[in-house]
N, C-alpha and C positions, 0 to 999 in steps of 0.2 A: 047712351051717348059716349060713355067710355070707350066701349067695344067699337064703335064706328070710328072713333079718333085713332084707336090702336091700328085698325086695319087701313085708314087713310095714310097714316103715317108710315106704316110698313110698306104700302104701295109706293109712297113717295120715295122711300130708299132705294126700293128696286129700279126705280128709274134714274136716280141721281147716283152715280157710283162714288162720288166724293164723300157718301157717308158710309163707305165700307166699315166693317169691324176687322179686327185682327184675327189671323190665324195662330193657332197655338197647339202645342204637343198634347197628346191625349193623356190624362192622369192614369194612374196605375189602376185606380178603383174608383167607383162612382160615389156620391155622397149616399149614406145609408140613413133611411128615416128613423127617427127616435122610436116610433111605435112598432118597428120592426127589426130589431138588431139581427145582425148575422150570427150563426153559429154552425159549427160542422155538421151537427145532426139535422138542423134546419135544411141547410144546402143540400144534404144528402136526400132528404125526403123530397125536396122541391125537384131534384134530379130524377128521383124515381118516377115520381108524378109526370114529369115532362116527356119521359120516354114510354109511358105506359098507355097503349091503345085502348084499355078497358075504361078509359075516360070518355069514349065515343060511344054512342049507342049500340052499334054492332060490332064493336071492337076492332075497327078498321084503322082508326087514325089516333095518332099520338100527337101532342105538340110538334114533336121532331118531324111529323110526316110533311108538314107545311113550312117548318123552319127548320131545315136540316143542319145540324151542326157539323156534319161532315162535309158540307158545302158552304155557301156564303151565308148561311142563317136564313135562307129562303128555301124555295123549291124549283127555282129556274123555269117556272111555267108562266104563262101570260097571266093567268088566273089559277087559283087552287082549286081542288076537287073537294066536294063534300063528302061524308061518310056513305052517300049514296052514289058516289061518282058524278054528280051534278057539278057544273062549273059554278064558282062563286063570282061576285060582282068585280073584285078588286085583287091586284096582284099581292101576295104576301110580302110585307116588308121585312128586311133582315131583323133578327133578334140579337145579332151581335152589337154591342155597344147601345143596345136599347135603353139601357139604364140611365144614359146621359141625357135621354129626351125628357122634357118637361110636360109634355102631352104624348099620348100613345094613339095608335091608328092613324091611317091616311087623314082621316077628318078631325083628329085630335079630341075624339068624343070622351077620352079617358084621361085622367091626370096622374095617374099612378100606374106602376108597373102591377100592383097587387089587383087593381081593377081590370086592367088590360088582361091579365092572366086567365081570369075566370070566364071572361066573355066568349071566346071561342067554344067552350065546352057544351054551352047551351044554345049556341047559334044553329038554326035549323039547316043552314047551308054550309056549316063547317062540322063540328063533332057531334051535333045533333040529339044531345041528351035532352029530355023535355023540360027538365027543370032542376034545381039545384038539391031539392030534397031528395029527388031520385039518385042524384050523384052521390050524395051523402050515404043514403041506404046502401048503395053498391059497394063503397069503400068500407062500410062498417062490416060487410060479409067477408072481407078479405082480412084474415087475422093478423097478417104482417103489417098493414096499414094501421091497424088499431094500436098495436104495439109502438109503431113509429111515431104516430101522432101523440100518444099518450107520453112518450118520452120528451117530445118538443115542446108541447102546448099544455100538457096535463090531461087528466082523465076526461073521458067524454068530449074530445076536442076536434072531432072531424066535423068541420063547418065549412061553409062557403068562405067566410073571411080566413081561416087558417090555411086552407087550400090555396088561396091567392098569395098568402104571405109566404108559404113555403116555395111555391113557384117563382115568386119575385125574388126571393133570396138567391135561389139558384141562377136565375136571369142576371142578377148583379155580379155574378162571376164571370159572365161572357163578355170579356173585355179584350181588345186585341191591340195592344201598345206596341211601341218598338217598330213601327213602320219606318220604311226610308225617309218619309216626310218627318217623323218624329225624331229620328236620328239626326236629321238635318236641323231641325229647330233646337236640338240639345247641343249644336256646335259642329257635328261632323259634315262639312260642306262637300265632303264627297259621296255623301249618301244619296244625293240626288243627281241623275244624269243632266247633261246640258239641256237635253230636250225638257225634262220635267221641270228643270228650274226656270226655263222660258215659259213653260206651261203655268207655273205658279205666278209668275209675274203677270201673265197675260189674264188669268181670271181675276187678278185685282184690278187691273186696268180696265178691262172690258165692264166689269161690274158685277160679276158673279158672285163674289164674296161679300156683296151686301147682304144677301139672303144666306148663303153657305159659308158663315163665318164660325169662330169658336173652334174649340177643342174636338168636337163632333162633326164640323162643317154644316151644322144645322140651325145656326143662329139662335140658339136656346137663350131663354131668360130675358128676351126683349121685352122690356116694360112690364116683366113679371108675368107675361102671359103665354109663354111660348113663342114660337115663331110661325105664325100663319100669314101665308102669302098668297095673293091671286095667281092663278096658273090657268090658261095663258093670259098675259098682260095684253099681247097684241094677238087676237084670235084671227084676223083677217090675212091669213097665209096659208100657203099649200100644205105645210106640215101639220098644223092644226086639222084641217080637213082630212088628210091622208090618215092620220093616226086616230081620229074620232075622239079628240081631246076635249071636245065640249059637252059630250054625251052626259057623262057623270057631273053633276052640280057640286060635288065636294062636300064641305061642311054644312051647306044648305040642307042637305038630307037630314042633318042632325037637329039644327036649330030653326030651320023654316024662316030664317031671317034673310030678307032679300040682299042685303050687303054681304051675306056669306056665300053667294053663288060662286063657284069655281075657287073658293078659298081652300088651300090645303096646308097641312103642316109640312114644313121644309123637310124632306128626307136627308139623312146623312149621306156624306160621301166617302165616309169609312168603307173600305173593302168593295167599292163600287164595281171594280173589275169583275168581281166574282157573282154579282147579283143580277145578271141579265136574265129576262128582258127588263126594259125600263118603263117607269112611270106608273101611276095608279092603275091603269089598265093593261100593263104589260105589253104594250102595242109596238115598242120599239125594240128590235132584237139586238142591236149592237150599240156599243158605247160611243163610237164614233158618231153615229147617227143621232143618238141622244144629245151629244154635245151640239151638233148642229140644230137641233129641234129647241133646244133651251136658248140657245143664243138669239134666235130669231123670234121664239114665242115670248120671250121674257125681256129682251134688250133691243129687239128690232135690228139685230146684227147679222150680217152674213159673213161669216168667218171663212178665210181662205184654208185651203186644205191642210198646208204646213201648220197653221195655227191649231186646227183640229188636232192634228197629230201631236203637238206639243201639249195641248190640254189634256188629251188622253194619257200620255206619258206621266203628266202631274197626278191625274186621279189614279192611275195605277200605282203610284208611290204611297198611297193611302192604305194599301193592303198591309195588315200589321201581323203580328205573331199569335198563333192561335194556341190556347192553353190545350195541353192533353186532357181529353175527357174520356173516361172509361165508361161504357155503357153498363148501367146497373143490372143486377139481377133482380127481377120483379117479384114482389111477394106473390107466392102462388094460392090457389085455392085448390084444396085436396079434395078429389073425388066429385068436383062439381065445377059448373061454370056460371059466371054472373054476368055474362053477356046476353043482352035481348038482341036477337037477328030478325024479329019482326019489324 
């Protein structure tokens, strides 16, 4: 009953813009969980794991393969490729600023970065490791990792839980503050162009910010459950048919609850100009078209082209400052390989 109420109220707020939430600047860092405090050594271990393709079955994919930190934190593909080169079912969401989400993945099936980080490693259409005991045994064969885990977590500490904690610690450093929007919110009224300022006003007036609110533009912490919304709200239009937006049933694939059909975690607008193509299936190639689709599918609004242009200008203003990240030297295996190519 509580869940149904949450979803119905979320649906209600998407229909009635007067319930819109405020937009705020991005904090410099996300909240750090008490059971996984940050440290330089733990962050460095997580970064090393993030870039290591040996976490995939045949040594082809690292976390960075689908969440490329030299790009927008995704791979600019409609859907990502598995370790076998097979197409996955959904587009890779950006890892930048993912620490500000209260739920992870498009369907919100995990509530922490720690749990999200380990999922793709054993997913058969992603990195493809058969199970976590196999992952642990592989890492134990790499002396450098044994030393790194020992230093961070103590002796005999290469476990699924600690792999997730290390990766999540690194991911919590992937924050992009100081966008033109943030500068504007901090008082620099010249940081946004007139077009972007019109676009910011428009997304609030039309009703977009009912769902895309808060510092990460993803409406987090609504009623303590993350922000799940129905998409599309208005399915009977040409955009929905053209881009096959009803094929994937979203959160229903996790819960099997009828009310969860076509319910999705609201994605961030941060750096959205860098993360094309758009939506869970990556079916829309351009940001201006994505704006048209969202207006019609969620609010039943047909935007004029000058309005689309202004909204795109505003969305582009959310592109932040990216921290410098040096690719780590991976711990070697001397005279042997740990990769299984079968």
